[in-house]
Phi, psi and omega in degrees: 000136176265143177253128179250128177263125178254120181267143173288143177298139178249121184251136171270143179241153177230122180236129176279098186293332176293317178296315179299314180299317183294335181265344184244340188292145174208155176284349180252111185306324181296323179292318178300313179300321178295319179296318178298316180300312182294321178295314180296320179296316179297316180294316179298321181295312182290328175295317178296319177296322179298316179297315179299315180296322178295312183295332179266004176074020180269076187296324179296316178293324178298315180296321176297316178296321178295326176295320177295318178299315179298319180297312178297317181298318179292318181298321186255005173082022177276083189296317182292318177301316181302312182294318183288325176300321177293324176296317178298314180302316179299314180298321179293316182297327179269006176062039176261094186295325179293312179295320179298316179296313182296315182287326177296316179295326174296317178300317180295319177297315181294320178300314179298314181296322180294318180294320175297324182295325182261348187303319183264018185252010185305322181295341179282348182270353183277000000 
């Protein structure tokens, strides 16, 4: 019997920390932590909505959600999320379900990894 090892995809993320800092920093650590929480919550929510819209075939709502993801990504410096969200949108617009599924799942992995990367960093923004 042969054993096959299946590796999870490993995604590199790129975050513009200056952009992130300029939008989240405060001289009061509690405010910075609150801003990080709200930003992470908003990003997690729109990523979840995008997945739900894709799975239910609501492409118009998915495109609207991808625009929100792109807006948040640009505002907070999530460069990889921004690029992949545009890839998902393109795949949806040309009605390529295989590409849309693959790129959406990549977006979800990158989104999760990006949020974990900044979650413990509020003190770095002060």
